[in-house]
C-alpha atoms as one frame of an Amber mdcrd trajectory, in Angstrom:
protein
  75.030 -73.811 -16.549  74.648 -72.230 -20.084  75.042 -68.707 -18.611  78.218
 -69.704 -16.840  79.636 -71.371 -19.919  78.833 -68.391 -22.051  80.332 -66.057
 -19.484  83.545 -68.067 -19.288  83.767 -68.161 -23.221  83.234 -64.397 -23.371
  85.899 -63.725 -20.610  88.377 -66.011 -22.476  87.681 -64.388 -25.874  88.045
 -60.822 -24.343  91.435 -61.937 -22.959  92.561 -63.226 -26.306  91.353 -59.979
 -28.031  93.332 -57.775 -25.573  96.300 -59.927 -26.106  95.973 -59.755 -29.917
  95.424 -56.043 -29.797  98.418 -55.478 -27.529 100.725 -57.544 -29.745  99.440
 -55.649 -32.833 100.153 -52.322 -31.072 103.671 -53.491 -30.215 104.545 -54.042
 -33.840 103.092 -50.674 -35.217 104.860 -47.430 -35.469 105.486 -46.026 -31.970
 106.391 -42.356 -32.944 103.419 -40.714 -31.192 104.170 -42.920 -28.047 107.837
 -42.089 -28.153 106.863 -38.418 -28.393 104.529 -38.543 -25.504 107.224 -40.295
 -23.372 109.666 -37.560 -24.328 107.168 -34.810 -23.389 106.503 -36.741 -20.144
 110.183 -36.873 -19.288 110.699 -33.264 -20.190 107.834 -32.226 -17.854 109.325
 -34.229 -15.116 112.799 -32.778 -15.488 111.332 -29.234 -15.314 109.321 -30.207
 -12.196 106.079 -28.958 -13.769 102.637 -30.324 -13.281 101.054 -31.731 -16.374
  97.530 -32.507 -17.542  94.611 -31.116 -15.533  96.737 -30.254 -12.553  98.711
 -27.786 -14.592  95.411 -25.693 -15.018  94.645 -25.327 -11.420  97.299 -22.608
 -10.553  98.693 -24.718  -7.729 101.095 -23.182  -5.196 104.617 -24.493  -4.824
 103.519 -26.167  -1.514 100.532 -27.887  -3.242 102.747 -29.044  -6.100 105.234
 -30.433  -3.636 102.503 -32.190  -1.631 100.935 -33.699  -4.801 104.242 -34.831
  -6.062 104.827 -36.491  -2.791 101.591 -38.374  -2.985 102.216 -39.399  -6.548
 105.809 -40.573  -5.746 104.501 -42.599  -2.762 102.024 -44.285  -5.042 104.551
 -44.834  -7.756 106.980 -46.356  -5.255 104.411 -48.833  -3.932 103.606 -49.915
  -7.499 107.172 -50.342  -8.449 107.983 -52.398  -5.511 105.212 -54.831  -6.188
 105.663 -54.939  -9.982 107.516 -58.419 -10.236 104.987 -59.985  -7.853 102.098
 -58.655  -9.862 103.624 -59.942 -13.143 104.104 -63.388 -11.593 100.560 -63.488
 -10.379  99.309 -62.374 -13.731 101.367 -65.021 -15.565  99.979 -67.626 -13.176
  96.338 -66.477 -13.686  96.939 -66.512 -17.492  98.159 -70.226 -17.271  95.151
 -71.092 -15.181  92.729 -69.444 -17.633  94.479 -71.162 -20.579  94.222 -74.520
 -18.799  90.488 -73.906 -18.211  90.041 -72.856 -21.737  91.789 -76.049 -23.158
  90.066 -78.518 -20.815  87.432 -80.882 -22.311  84.996 -79.861 -19.457  84.806
 -76.584 -17.744  85.814 -76.735 -13.992  83.354 -74.180 -12.704  84.832 -74.235
  -9.102  88.186 -73.095 -10.496  86.617 -70.681 -12.668  84.832 -69.145  -9.793
  88.001 -68.979  -7.821  89.708 -67.167 -10.690  86.877 -64.763 -10.989  86.996
 -63.983  -7.186  90.676 -63.466  -7.355  90.453 -61.065 -10.353  87.524 -59.186
  -8.561  89.603 -58.821  -5.330  92.506 -57.408  -7.354  90.285 -54.976  -9.187
  88.655 -53.948  -5.828  92.033 -53.249  -4.345  93.225 -51.222  -7.389  89.926
 -49.246  -7.097  90.441 -48.516  -3.397  93.889 -47.426  -3.966  93.053 -45.067
  -6.832  90.105 -43.423  -4.796  92.477 -42.984  -1.813  95.088 -41.268  -4.018
  92.383 -39.019  -5.397  91.152 -38.279  -1.983  94.607 -37.357  -0.812  95.201
 -35.088  -3.749  91.814 -33.417  -3.255  92.614 -32.645   0.382  95.595 -30.634
  -0.862  93.318 -28.484  -3.191  91.318 -25.541  -2.262  87.540 -25.621  -2.807
  87.818 -23.552  -5.943  90.463 -25.794  -7.291  88.374 -28.821  -6.525  85.428
 -27.214  -8.344  87.500 -26.416 -11.325  88.883 -29.952 -11.363  85.279 -31.359
 -11.288  84.349 -28.975 -14.092  87.260 -30.275 -16.314  86.429 -33.775 -15.462
  82.786 -33.192 -16.588  83.999 -31.540 -19.812  86.342 -34.411 -20.562  83.483
 -36.940 -19.891  81.095 -35.078 -22.171  83.799 -34.831 -24.866  84.157 -38.729
 -24.615  80.471 -39.172 -24.883  80.284 -36.993 -27.951  83.136 -38.934 -29.502
  81.445 -42.185 -28.715  78.253 -41.153 -30.259  80.115 -39.854 -33.309  81.866
 -43.190 -33.544  78.690 -45.213 -33.338  77.256 -43.200 -36.264  80.597 -43.723
 -38.212  80.453 -47.514 -37.600  76.839 -47.697 -38.711  77.683 -45.897 -41.942
  80.431 -48.366 -42.622  78.360 -51.415 -41.834  75.843 -50.536 -44.563  78.670
 -50.653 -47.191
């Protein structure tokens, strides 16, 4: 019972933290974000691949196939956006009701956890299906190069994380 209560308190606090961080980011200077959006739109107008895909020397046919995959994915996501927002708002209200209740309804909490897990599972499946479809368009050499870039990106992230932990420890001692 203690573990369940502690887990629900941690889940609720993480939701509040994310909400607070989101509201702080919404009120801060958005110049870098605006610049990234401009670059994103410029790339789309030119019809160029961006990010790791731009480094794979894709043929025009491959680019067209990958764009079709991404547009299909984007179309599915856009069509369901209002439904997802309504579901999310309803779930947030249920979480708030559980949080504010004098006693924790563990059955309702378990249902919410199962719902959230099912949504995450579906997003994971869709993401891997999209990655698989794109990988089928690439040659073996391009897939190997993509995997190498992914490994380098992950290593860079690990290095940054280690550097950050050391930085945090230095400031804790102050």
